[in-house]
PyMOL Python script that loads the backbone (N, CA, C, O; Angstrom):
from pymol import cmd

cmd.read_pdbstr("""\
ATOM      1  N   ARG A   1     -18.960 -13.483-102.923  1.00  0.00           N
ATOM      2  CA  ARG A   1     -18.516 -12.625-103.996  1.00  0.00           C
ATOM      3  C   ARG A   1     -17.189 -11.977-103.679  1.00  0.00           C
ATOM      4  O   ARG A   1     -16.362 -11.788-104.572  1.00  0.00           O
ATOM      5  N   ARG A   2     -16.973 -11.639-102.440  1.00  0.00           N
ATOM      6  CA  ARG A   2     -15.738 -10.942-102.082  1.00  0.00           C
ATOM      7  C   ARG A   2     -15.012 -11.721-100.998  1.00  0.00           C
ATOM      8  O   ARG A   2     -15.617 -12.468-100.230  1.00  0.00           O
ATOM      9  N   SER A   3     -13.729 -11.532-100.957  1.00  0.00           N
ATOM     10  CA  SER A   3     -12.907 -12.180 -99.933  1.00  0.00           C
ATOM     11  C   SER A   3     -11.952 -11.157 -99.351  1.00  0.00           C
ATOM     12  O   SER A   3     -11.636 -10.150 -99.984  1.00  0.00           O
ATOM     13  N   ALA A   4     -11.500 -11.424 -98.148  1.00  0.00           N
ATOM     14  CA  ALA A   4     -10.544 -10.523 -97.506  1.00  0.00           C
ATOM     15  C   ALA A   4      -9.677 -11.320 -96.551  1.00  0.00           C
ATOM     16  O   ALA A   4     -10.044 -12.410 -96.111  1.00  0.00           O
ATOM     17  N   LEU A   5      -8.540 -10.764 -96.244  1.00  0.00           N
ATOM     18  CA  LEU A   5      -7.615 -11.366 -95.296  1.00  0.00           C
ATOM     19  C   LEU A   5      -7.012 -10.242 -94.469  1.00  0.00           C
ATOM     20  O   LEU A   5      -6.546  -9.244 -95.019  1.00  0.00           O
ATOM     21  N   CYS A   6      -7.019 -10.399 -93.168  1.00  0.00           N
ATOM     22  CA  CYS A   6      -6.447  -9.396 -92.271  1.00  0.00           C
ATOM     23  C   CYS A   6      -5.422 -10.079 -91.377  1.00  0.00           C
ATOM     24  O   CYS A   6      -5.753 -11.029 -90.668  1.00  0.00           O
ATOM     25  N   LEU A   7      -4.195  -9.608 -91.404  1.00  0.00           N
ATOM     26  CA  LEU A   7      -3.140 -10.134 -90.545  1.00  0.00           C
ATOM     27  C   LEU A   7      -2.703  -9.017 -89.608  1.00  0.00           C
ATOM     28  O   LEU A   7      -2.270  -7.957 -90.061  1.00  0.00           O
ATOM     29  N   GLU A   8      -2.811  -9.244 -88.330  1.00  0.00           N
ATOM     30  CA  GLU A   8      -2.444  -8.238 -87.342  1.00  0.00           C
ATOM     31  C   GLU A   8      -1.390  -8.815 -86.410  1.00  0.00           C
ATOM     32  O   GLU A   8      -1.605  -9.850 -85.780  1.00  0.00           O
ATOM     33  N   THR A   9      -0.261  -8.143 -86.328  1.00  0.00           N
ATOM     34  CA  THR A   9       0.758  -8.590 -85.388  1.00  0.00           C
ATOM     35  C   THR A   9       0.371  -8.122 -83.992  1.00  0.00           C
ATOM     36  O   THR A   9      -0.216  -7.054 -83.820  1.00  0.00           O
ATOM     37  N   GLN A  10       0.701  -8.916 -83.026  1.00  0.00           N
ATOM     38  CA  GLN A  10       0.376  -8.560 -81.651  1.00  0.00           C
ATOM     39  C   GLN A  10       1.284  -9.315 -80.694  1.00  0.00           C
ATOM     40  O   GLN A  10       2.000 -10.237 -81.085  1.00  0.00           O
ATOM     41  N   HIS A  11       1.238  -8.911 -79.453  1.00  0.00           N
ATOM     42  CA  HIS A  11       1.975  -9.624 -78.413  1.00  0.00           C
ATOM     43  C   HIS A  11       1.258 -10.925 -78.083  1.00  0.00           C
ATOM     44  O   HIS A  11       0.150 -11.182 -78.554  1.00  0.00           O
ATOM     45  N   PHE A  12       1.908 -11.731 -77.271  1.00  0.00           N
ATOM     46  CA  PHE A  12       1.266 -12.955 -76.810  1.00  0.00           C
ATOM     47  C   PHE A  12      -0.002 -12.587 -76.034  1.00  0.00           C
ATOM     48  O   PHE A  12       0.070 -11.789 -75.098  1.00  0.00           O
ATOM     49  N   PRO A  13      -1.151 -13.142 -76.395  1.00  0.00           N
ATOM     50  CA  PRO A  13      -2.364 -12.846 -75.638  1.00  0.00           C
ATOM     51  C   PRO A  13      -2.225 -13.298 -74.181  1.00  0.00           C
ATOM     52  O   PRO A  13      -1.645 -14.348 -73.902  1.00  0.00           O
ATOM     53  N   ASP A  14      -2.746 -12.520 -73.287  1.00  0.00           N
ATOM     54  CA  ASP A  14      -2.758 -12.838 -71.851  1.00  0.00           C
ATOM     55  C   ASP A  14      -1.358 -12.931 -71.241  1.00  0.00           C
ATOM     56  O   ASP A  14      -1.178 -13.557 -70.196  1.00  0.00           O
ATOM     57  N   SER A  15      -0.370 -12.315 -71.886  1.00  0.00           N
ATOM     58  CA  SER A  15       1.006 -12.433 -71.370  1.00  0.00           C
ATOM     59  C   SER A  15       1.198 -11.879 -69.957  1.00  0.00           C
ATOM     60  O   SER A  15       2.041 -12.408 -69.233  1.00  0.00           O
ATOM     61  N   PRO A  16       0.467 -10.845 -69.518  1.00  0.00           N
ATOM     62  CA  PRO A  16       0.667 -10.408 -68.130  1.00  0.00           C
ATOM     63  C   PRO A  16       0.308 -11.480 -67.097  1.00  0.00           C
ATOM     64  O   PRO A  16       0.792 -11.444 -65.966  1.00  0.00           O
ATOM     65  N   ASN A  17      -0.536 -12.424 -67.488  1.00  0.00           N
ATOM     66  CA  ASN A  17      -0.974 -13.465 -66.562  1.00  0.00           C
ATOM     67  C   ASN A  17      -0.312 -14.816 -66.797  1.00  0.00           C
ATOM     68  O   ASN A  17      -0.622 -15.786 -66.105  1.00  0.00           O
ATOM     69  N   GLN A  18       0.589 -14.890 -67.760  1.00  0.00           N
ATOM     70  CA  GLN A  18       1.250 -16.150 -68.091  1.00  0.00           C
ATOM     71  C   GLN A  18       2.759 -15.975 -67.929  1.00  0.00           C
ATOM     72  O   GLN A  18       3.406 -15.355 -68.772  1.00  0.00           O
ATOM     73  N   SER A  19       3.313 -16.511 -66.864  1.00  0.00           N
ATOM     74  CA  SER A  19       4.731 -16.291 -66.551  1.00  0.00           C
ATOM     75  C   SER A  19       5.674 -16.870 -67.599  1.00  0.00           C
ATOM     76  O   SER A  19       6.808 -16.407 -67.715  1.00  0.00           O
ATOM     77  N   GLN A  20       5.242 -17.862 -68.361  1.00  0.00           N
ATOM     78  CA  GLN A  20       6.114 -18.457 -69.371  1.00  0.00           C
ATOM     79  C   GLN A  20       6.158 -17.634 -70.665  1.00  0.00           C
ATOM     80  O   GLN A  20       6.983 -17.911 -71.536  1.00  0.00           O
ATOM     81  N   PHE A  21       5.292 -16.638 -70.804  1.00  0.00           N
ATOM     82  CA  PHE A  21       5.275 -15.781 -71.992  1.00  0.00           C
ATOM     83  C   PHE A  21       6.231 -14.609 -71.792  1.00  0.00           C
ATOM     84  O   PHE A  21       6.466 -14.195 -70.657  1.00  0.00           O
ATOM     85  N   PRO A  22       6.788 -14.066 -72.882  1.00  0.00           N
ATOM     86  CA  PRO A  22       7.632 -12.878 -72.740  1.00  0.00           C
ATOM     87  C   PRO A  22       6.805 -11.685 -72.268  1.00  0.00           C
ATOM     88  O   PRO A  22       5.603 -11.607 -72.524  1.00  0.00           O
ATOM     89  N   THR A  23       7.455 -10.772 -71.586  1.00  0.00           N
ATOM     90  CA  THR A  23       6.744  -9.606 -71.054  1.00  0.00           C
ATOM     91  C   THR A  23       6.314  -8.661 -72.170  1.00  0.00           C
ATOM     92  O   THR A  23       6.986  -8.554 -73.196  1.00  0.00           O
ATOM     93  N   THR A  24       5.210  -7.987 -71.968  1.00  0.00           N
ATOM     94  CA  THR A  24       4.748  -6.967 -72.912  1.00  0.00           C
ATOM     95  C   THR A  24       4.823  -5.581 -72.284  1.00  0.00           C
ATOM     96  O   THR A  24       4.314  -4.609 -72.842  1.00  0.00           O
ATOM     97  N   VAL A  25       5.456  -5.498 -71.127  1.00  0.00           N
ATOM     98  CA  VAL A  25       5.566  -4.224 -70.410  1.00  0.00           C
ATOM     99  C   VAL A  25       6.785  -3.470 -70.932  1.00  0.00           C
ATOM    100  O   VAL A  25       7.888  -4.015 -70.973  1.00  0.00           O
ATOM    101  N   LEU A  26       6.585  -2.225 -71.327  1.00  0.00           N
ATOM    102  CA  LEU A  26       7.675  -1.358 -71.757  1.00  0.00           C
ATOM    103  C   LEU A  26       7.913  -0.337 -70.656  1.00  0.00           C
ATOM    104  O   LEU A  26       7.061   0.510 -70.386  1.00  0.00           O
ATOM    105  N   ARG A  27       9.051  -0.421 -70.038  1.00  0.00           N
ATOM    106  CA  ARG A  27       9.373   0.448 -68.904  1.00  0.00           C
ATOM    107  C   ARG A  27      10.010   1.753 -69.386  1.00  0.00           C
ATOM    108  O   ARG A  27      10.548   1.804 -70.492  1.00  0.00           O
ATOM    109  N   PRO A  28       9.953   2.813 -68.565  1.00  0.00           N
ATOM    110  CA  PRO A  28      10.564   4.091 -68.952  1.00  0.00           C
ATOM    111  C   PRO A  28      12.027   3.899 -69.342  1.00  0.00           C
ATOM    112  O   PRO A  28      12.782   3.217 -68.650  1.00  0.00           O
ATOM    113  N   GLY A  29      12.410   4.502 -70.446  1.00  0.00           N
ATOM    114  CA  GLY A  29      13.782   4.408 -70.924  1.00  0.00           C
ATOM    115  C   GLY A  29      14.032   3.238 -71.860  1.00  0.00           C
ATOM    116  O   GLY A  29      15.052   3.211 -72.548  1.00  0.00           O
ATOM    117  N   GLU A  30      13.121   2.269 -71.901  1.00  0.00           N
ATOM    118  CA  GLU A  30      13.285   1.135 -72.803  1.00  0.00           C
ATOM    119  C   GLU A  30      12.760   1.502 -74.194  1.00  0.00           C
ATOM    120  O   GLU A  30      11.853   2.322 -74.334  1.00  0.00           O
ATOM    121  N   THR A  31      13.333   0.893 -75.190  1.00  0.00           N
ATOM    122  CA  THR A  31      12.904   1.112 -76.566  1.00  0.00           C
ATOM    123  C   THR A  31      12.329  -0.180 -77.111  1.00  0.00           C
ATOM    124  O   THR A  31      12.896  -1.255 -76.914  1.00  0.00           O
ATOM    125  N   TYR A  32      11.216  -0.073 -77.788  1.00  0.00           N
ATOM    126  CA  TYR A  32      10.596  -1.240 -78.411  1.00  0.00           C
ATOM    127  C   TYR A  32      10.771  -1.129 -79.913  1.00  0.00           C
ATOM    128  O   TYR A  32      10.413  -0.121 -80.521  1.00  0.00           O
ATOM    129  N   ARG A  33      11.321  -2.166 -80.497  1.00  0.00           N
ATOM    130  CA  ARG A  33      11.451  -2.240 -81.950  1.00  0.00           C
ATOM    131  C   ARG A  33      10.968  -3.616 -82.384  1.00  0.00           C
ATOM    132  O   ARG A  33      11.224  -4.621 -81.721  1.00  0.00           O
ATOM    133  N   HIS A  34      10.282  -3.636 -83.482  1.00  0.00           N
ATOM    134  CA  HIS A  34       9.773  -4.905 -83.994  1.00  0.00           C
ATOM    135  C   HIS A  34       9.655  -4.804 -85.506  1.00  0.00           C
ATOM    136  O   HIS A  34       9.227  -3.782 -86.042  1.00  0.00           O
ATOM    137  N   THR A  35      10.029  -5.847 -86.166  1.00  0.00           N
ATOM    138  CA  THR A  35       9.876  -5.924 -87.613  1.00  0.00           C
ATOM    139  C   THR A  35       9.095  -7.185 -87.938  1.00  0.00           C
ATOM    140  O   THR A  35       9.383  -8.261 -87.416  1.00  0.00           O
ATOM    141  N   CYS A  36       8.134  -7.043 -88.780  1.00  0.00           N
ATOM    142  CA  CYS A  36       7.351  -8.186 -89.223  1.00  0.00           C
ATOM    143  C   CYS A  36       7.320  -8.155 -90.750  1.00  0.00           C
ATOM    144  O   CYS A  36       6.995  -7.130 -91.349  1.00  0.00           O
ATOM    145  N   ALA A  37       7.655  -9.261 -91.365  1.00  0.00           N
ATOM    146  CA  ALA A  37       7.639  -9.339 -92.829  1.00  0.00           C
ATOM    147  C   ALA A  37       6.765 -10.508 -93.251  1.00  0.00           C
ATOM    148  O   ALA A  37       6.927 -11.630 -92.770  1.00  0.00           O
ATOM    149  N   TYR A  38       5.863 -10.236 -94.133  1.00  0.00           N
ATOM    150  CA  TYR A  38       5.019 -11.275 -94.712  1.00  0.00           C
ATOM    151  C   TYR A  38       5.448 -11.458 -96.161  1.00  0.00           C
ATOM    152  O   TYR A  38       5.736 -10.489 -96.863  1.00  0.00           O
ATOM    153  N   GLU A  39       5.487 -12.694 -96.593  1.00  0.00           N
ATOM    154  CA  GLU A  39       5.805 -12.982 -97.989  1.00  0.00           C
ATOM    155  C   GLU A  39       4.768 -13.968 -98.508  1.00  0.00           C
ATOM    156  O   GLU A  39       4.517 -15.004 -97.893  1.00  0.00           O
ATOM    157  N   PHE A  40       4.179 -13.637 -99.630  1.00  0.00           N
ATOM    158  CA  PHE A  40       3.129 -14.460-100.199  1.00  0.00           C
ATOM    159  C   PHE A  40       3.494 -14.865-101.614  1.00  0.00           C
ATOM    160  O   PHE A  40       4.230 -14.162-102.306  1.00  0.00           O
ATOM    161  N   GLY A  41       2.983 -15.975-102.021  1.00  0.00           N
ATOM    162  CA  GLY A  41       3.173 -16.441-103.382  1.00  0.00           C
ATOM    163  C   GLY A  41       1.928 -17.182-103.838  1.00  0.00           C
ATOM    164  O   GLY A  41       1.020 -17.457-103.054  1.00  0.00           O
ATOM    165  N   VAL A  42       1.911 -17.490-105.102  1.00  0.00           N
ATOM    166  CA  VAL A  42       0.787 -18.211-105.690  1.00  0.00           C
ATOM    167  C   VAL A  42       1.345 -19.415-106.431  1.00  0.00           C
ATOM    168  O   VAL A  42       2.287 -19.292-107.214  1.00  0.00           O
ATOM    169  N   GLU A  43       0.765 -20.564-106.180  1.00  0.00           N
ATOM    170  CA  GLU A  43       1.169 -21.786-106.866  1.00  0.00           C
ATOM    171  C   GLU A  43       0.016 -22.303-107.710  1.00  0.00           C
ATOM    172  O   GLU A  43      -1.152 -22.120-107.369  1.00  0.00           O
ATOM    173  N   GLY A  44       0.357 -22.942-108.800  1.00  0.00           N
ATOM    174  CA  GLY A  44      -0.664 -23.590-109.613  1.00  0.00           C
ATOM    175  C   GLY A  44      -1.447 -22.671-110.522  1.00  0.00           C
ATOM    176  O   GLY A  44      -2.466 -23.084-111.077  1.00  0.00           O
ATOM    177  N   ILE A  45      -1.004 -21.440-110.691  1.00  0.00           N
ATOM    178  CA  ILE A  45      -1.689 -20.506-111.582  1.00  0.00           C
ATOM    179  C   ILE A  45      -0.958 -20.505-112.923  1.00  0.00           C
ATOM    180  O   ILE A  45       0.252 -20.290-112.982  1.00  0.00           O
ATOM    181  N   GLN A  46      -1.701 -20.746-113.983  1.00  0.00           N
ATOM    182  CA  GLN A  46      -1.108 -20.721-115.318  1.00  0.00           C
ATOM    183  C   GLN A  46      -1.401 -19.386-115.966  1.00  0.00           C
ATOM    184  O   GLN A  46      -2.531 -18.898-115.942  1.00  0.00           O
ATOM    185  N   GLU A  47      -0.365 -18.802-116.548  1.00  0.00           N
ATOM    186  CA  GLU A  47      -0.567 -17.538-117.254  1.00  0.00           C
ATOM    187  C   GLU A  47      -1.220 -17.812-118.592  1.00  0.00           C
ATOM    188  O   GLU A  47      -0.927 -18.816-119.243  1.00  0.00           O
ATOM    189  N   SER A  48      -2.106 -16.918-119.002  1.00  0.00           N
ATOM    190  CA  SER A  48      -2.780 -17.116-120.289  1.00  0.00           C
ATOM    191  C   SER A  48      -2.198 -16.238-121.365  1.00  0.00           C
ATOM    192  O   SER A  48      -2.651 -16.281-122.509  1.00  0.00           O
TER     193      SER A  48
END
""", "prot")
cmd.dss("prot")
cmd.show_as("cartoon", "prot")
cmd.util.cbc("prot")
cmd.orient("prot")
């Protein structure tokens, strides 16, 4: 009857243990900025 969708941005999972992944450690004095944009559309819907 109902549907839902949840999108959560996150760092690479297990990045502290994977040397090929970017670091997720923020050191004193560093600034973290991130922008995430989602864009959705609908195809095949006819207006009545």
